[in-house]
C-alpha positions in Angstrom: 224.9 15.8 -60.8 228.7 15.5 -61.1 228.5 12.6 -63.5 225.9 14.4 -65.6 228.2 17.5 -65.8 231.1 15.2 -66.8 229.2 13.7 -69.6 228.1 17.2 -70.9 231.7 18.4 -70.8 233.0 15.2 -72.5 230.6 15.8 -75.4 231.7 19.4 -75.7 235.4 18.3 -75.7 234.7 15.8 -78.4 232.8 18.4 -80.5 235.7 20.8 -80.2 238.3 18.2 -81.3 240.0 17.3 -78.0 241.9 14.0 -78.1 241.5 11.0 -75.8 244.7 11.8 -73.8 243.5 15.4 -73.1 240.1 14.2 -72.1 241.6 11.6 -69.8 243.9 14.2 -68.1 241.0 16.5 -67.6 238.8 13.8 -66.1 241.6 13.0 -63.6 242.0 16.6 -62.7 238.3 17.0 -62.1 238.3 13.9 -59.9 241.2 15.4 -57.8 239.3 18.7 -57.5 236.2 16.9 -56.3 238.2 14.9 -53.8 239.9 18.0 -52.5 236.6 19.8 -52.1 235.1 16.8 -50.2 238.2 16.7 -48.0 237.8 20.4 -47.2 234.1 20.0 -46.3 234.9 17.0 -44.1 237.7 19.1 -42.3 235.3 22.0 -41.7 232.6 19.7 -40.4 235.1 17.9 -38.2 236.4 21.2 -36.7 232.8 22.4 -36.0 231.8 19.0 -34.5 234.9 19.1 -32.2 234.3 22.7 -31.2 230.6 22.1 -30.3 231.6 18.8 -28.5 234.0 20.8 -26.3 231.4 23.5 -25.7 228.8 20.9 -24.6 231.4 19.3 -22.4 232.0 22.6 -20.7 228.3 23.1 -20.2 228.0 19.6 -18.7 230.6 20.7 -16.1 228.4 23.6 -15.1 225.4 21.1 -14.7 227.6 18.9 -12.6 228.7 21.8 -10.4 225.0 22.8 -9.9 224.2 19.3 -8.8 227.2 19.1 -6.4 226.5 22.5 -4.8 222.7 22.2 -4.4 222.1 18.4 -4.0 225.3 17.0 -2.6 225.4 14.4 -5.4 228.2 11.8 -5.1 230.7 12.2 -8.0 231.0 8.4 -8.6 227.2 8.0 -8.6 226.9 10.9 -11.1 229.7 9.4 -13.4 228.0 6.0 -13.3 224.5 7.2 -13.9 225.6 9.6 -16.6 227.2 6.8 -18.6 224.2 4.4 -18.1 221.5 7.0 -19.0 223.5 8.5 -22.0 224.4 4.9 -23.2 220.7 4.0 -23.0 219.7 7.1 -25.0 222.4 6.2 -27.6 221.1 2.7 -27.8 217.5 3.8 -28.6 218.7 6.3 -31.2 221.0 3.7 -32.8 218.3 1.0 -33.0 216.0 3.5 -34.7 218.6 4.9 -37.2 221.7 2.8 -37.4 220.6 -0.8 -36.6 222.5 -2.2 -39.5 225.9 -0.8 -38.3 225.1 -1.9 -34.7 224.5 -5.5 -35.7 227.5 -5.5 -38.0 229.6 -4.4 -35.0 228.0 -7.0 -32.6 228.8 -9.8 -35.1 232.5 -8.9 -35.4 234.4 -10.4 -32.4 237.6 -8.5 -33.1 235.9 -5.2 -33.4 233.9 -5.9 -30.2 237.3 -6.5 -28.4 238.5 -3.1 -29.7 235.2 -1.5 -28.5 235.7 -3.1 -25.0 239.3 -1.7 -24.9 237.8 1.7 -25.8 235.2 1.5 -23.1 237.6 0.3 -20.4 240.9 2.2 -21.2 239.2 5.2 -22.8 235.8 6.2 -21.4 236.0 4.4 -18.0 239.6 5.2 -17.2 239.2 8.8 -18.2 236.0 9.5 -16.3 236.8 7.7 -13.1 240.4 8.8 -13.2 239.3 12.5 -13.6 236.8 12.3 -10.8 239.2 10.4 -8.4 241.8 13.1 -9.2 239.3 15.7 -8.1 238.8 13.8 -4.8 242.5 13.4 -4.1 243.5 16.9 -5.3 241.1 19.5 -6.6 239.2 20.3 -9.8 241.9 22.7 -11.2 244.7 20.1 -10.7 242.6 17.4 -12.3 241.9 19.6 -15.3 245.6 20.4 -15.8 246.7 16.8 -15.4 244.1 15.6 -17.9 245.3 18.1 -20.4 248.6 16.2 -20.6 246.7 13.9 -23.0 247.8 16.4 -25.7 251.5 15.4 -25.2 250.6 11.7 -25.3 248.6 12.0 -28.5 251.3 14.1 -30.2 254.0 11.6 -29.3 251.8 8.7 -30.5 251.0 10.5 -33.8 254.7 11.3 -34.4 255.8 7.7 -33.6 253.1 6.1 -35.9 253.8 8.4 -38.8 257.6 8.5 -38.3 257.9 12.3 -38.2 258.9 15.1 -35.9 256.2 17.3 -34.3 255.0 20.1 -36.6 255.6 23.7 -35.4 251.8 24.3 -35.2 251.3 21.2 -33.1 254.0 22.3 -30.7 252.6 25.8 -30.4 249.1 24.4 -30.1 250.1 22.1 -27.2 251.9 24.9 -25.4 249.0 27.3 -25.7 246.5 24.7 -24.7 248.5 23.7 -21.6 249.1 27.4 -20.6 245.4 28.3 -21.2 244.2 25.3 -19.2 246.6 26.0 -16.4 245.6 29.7 -16.1 241.8 28.8 -16.2 242.2 25.9 -13.7 244.5 27.6 -11.2 244.1 31.4 -11.7 247.8 31.5 -12.4 248.7 30.6 -8.8 250.9 27.5 -8.5 249.8 27.0 -4.9 246.4 25.9 -6.2 248.0 22.8 -7.7 247.6 20.3 -4.9 249.4 17.2 -6.1 250.0 14.4 -3.6 251.6 11.3 -5.1 248.4 9.3 -5.3 246.7 12.3 -7.0 249.5 12.6 -9.5 249.3 8.9 -10.4 245.5 8.9 -10.9 245.7 12.2 -12.8 248.2 10.8 -15.2 246.0 7.8 -15.7 243.1 10.1 -16.5 245.3 11.7 -19.2 246.1 8.3 -20.6 242.4 7.5 -20.7 241.6 10.7 -22.5 244.3 9.9 -25.0 243.1 6.3 -25.5 239.6 7.7 -26.0 240.8 9.6 -29.1 243.3 7.0 -30.4 241.8 3.5 -29.9 238.4 3.8 -31.8 239.8 5.5 -34.9 239.2 2.6 -37.3 235.8 1.7 -35.7 234.7 5.3 -36.2 235.3 4.9 -39.9 233.6 1.5 -40.1 230.5 2.0 -37.9 230.1 5.8 -37.3 230.6 8.0 -34.2 227.2 7.4 -32.6 227.4 3.6 -32.7 231.0 3.4 -31.3 230.5 6.2 -28.7 227.1 4.9 -27.5 228.1 1.3 -27.2 231.4 2.2 -25.5 229.6 4.4 -23.0 226.9 1.8 -22.3 229.6 -0.9 -21.7 231.5 1.4 -19.4 228.4 2.3 -17.5 227.4 -1.3 -17.0 230.9 -2.2 -15.7 231.0 0.9 -13.4 227.5 0.1 -11.9 228.7 -3.4 -10.9 231.2 -1.7 -8.5 229.4 1.5 -7.6 225.8 0.1 -7.4 224.1 3.5 -7.9 220.7 2.1 -7.0 221.8 1.6 -3.4 222.4 5.3 -2.7 220.1 7.5 -4.8 220.4 11.2 -4.1 217.3 13.3 -3.1 216.7 15.2 -6.3 213.6 17.3 -7.0 212.3 18.2 -10.4 215.0 20.8 -11.1 217.7 18.4 -10.0 216.5 15.6 -12.3 216.2 18.2 -15.1 219.8 19.2 -14.6 220.8 15.5 -14.6 218.9 14.8 -17.8 220.5 17.8 -19.5 223.9 16.6 -18.3 223.3 13.1 -19.7 221.7 14.1 -23.0 223.7 17.3 -23.9 226.9 16.9 -21.8 227.3 13.2 -22.7 225.3 12.1 -25.8 225.8 15.2 -27.9 229.3 16.1 -26.5 230.8 12.7 -26.9 229.2 11.9 -30.3 230.3 15.3 -31.7 233.8 15.0 -30.4 234.2 11.5 -31.7 232.9 12.6 -35.1 235.6 15.2 -35.0 238.2 12.5 -34.3 236.9 10.6 -37.3 237.0 13.7 -39.6 240.2 15.5 -38.6 242.2 13.0 -36.5 243.0 12.6 -32.8 245.7 15.3 -32.6 243.7 18.2 -34.0 240.5 17.1 -32.2 242.2 16.8 -28.9 243.7 20.3 -29.3 240.4 21.9 -30.3 238.6 20.0 -27.5 240.5 22.1 -25.0 237.8 24.7 -25.7 236.0 22.9 -22.8 237.4 25.0 -19.9 236.5 28.2 -21.8 232.9 26.9 -22.2 232.8 25.8 -18.6 233.9 29.2 -17.3 231.5 31.1 -19.5 228.5 29.0 -18.7 229.4 29.1 -15.0 229.4 32.9 -15.1 226.0 32.9 -16.8 224.3 30.2 -14.7 226.1 30.2 -11.4 227.3 33.8 -11.3 231.0 33.2 -11.1 233.2 36.2 -11.9 236.1 36.3 -14.5 239.6 37.3 -13.5 242.4 38.7 -15.5 244.1 35.2 -15.6 240.8 33.8 -16.9 240.8 36.2 -19.8 244.4 35.3 -20.5 243.5 31.6 -20.5 240.6 32.3 -22.9 242.9 34.1 -25.3 245.6 31.4 -25.2 243.0 28.6 -26.0 241.2 30.6 -28.7 244.5 31.4 -30.4 245.4 27.7 -30.2 242.1 26.8 -31.9 242.8 29.2 -34.8 246.3 27.9 -35.2 244.9 24.3 -35.2 242.2 25.0 -37.7 
C-alpha cells in the first residue's frame, strides 16, 4: 500500500512540474516518516508487552502462594517443574509455528552457547537465587534484593553506550526501589532479614535478573522472543531437574492444586516470560526492567482478590511510586 501511494504521488509530482531533486528529497522524507511511525508502534507494543508480562508474573506469585499455603509444595520442586512444563509448552508451540527459527538456532553453535549462558546465568540463577533468598531471609527481602537488577542494568547500559544516566532513568530507578521496598516490607525496616548468606544469594538473584534482560538481546532480534525464552527455560529446567529430581518427591495435589500449577506454568511462565522478553526486544533492557517492576503491584492486587489479603497505607504508597515510575518510563 505504501509503495502504491508513493507511485501515485510521484506521478502527481511529475505532472505538476516537480524536479528530480525535489522528488528525491520528498521520497527520503516519506521514508523517514514511515520509519518513525514503525518505531513508535514498536515502542508502544513493547511497553504493553512488558506491562502484561509483569502483571502475569505478579499473578503467578499469587498462584505460588496458593500452592504453598494449601498444599505445602516445596519451592525448589515448584521452580523446577515450572520451568520443565512451561519449556515443554513453548517447545510444542515453537514446533508448530516457528520451526524454521528453532532449527536455525540449533544449527548455530555460537548462538547456542549464548542461549546456554542465558539459561544458566539468567533464568536458572535468577529463579533459584530468588527462591533460595526467600528460604534464607523472607519474601519481602528477596523481592527488594532482586529489584537491585535495575541498578546493574542501568550501569551496564551507561558503560556500553558511553553516557551518563539520564534523569528519567535515575528517577525511575529510585521510584521502583522505593515502591518495591514499601510493598515488600510495609515500610518497616525490621522486616528486612538479611544474614550474610541471604545477602550474597539475593545479590546473585539480582545479577541473574539483569543477565536475563541483557544476554539474549541479539538472539531476540534474530530468532524471536518465544524461541529464545522457551529454549532457555527448557534448558534451565533440564539442568535443574538433574539436581532436584522432582519425580522423587511429588506433592499430593488434587484437581484444584494441579489446575493452579498449570495456570502458573502457562500464564505465569509462558505468557509472562515471552511477553517480557518481547518487551526487552522492542524497548531495550533498561526500560523493560523498570516497567517490569509492576509485578509486585499485580501480586498485591491479585492476592487481595484471590487470597483476601488487605491493603495498607504503605501498600498504596508503593503502588503510587511504581505507577508514577511506569508513566515516567513510557
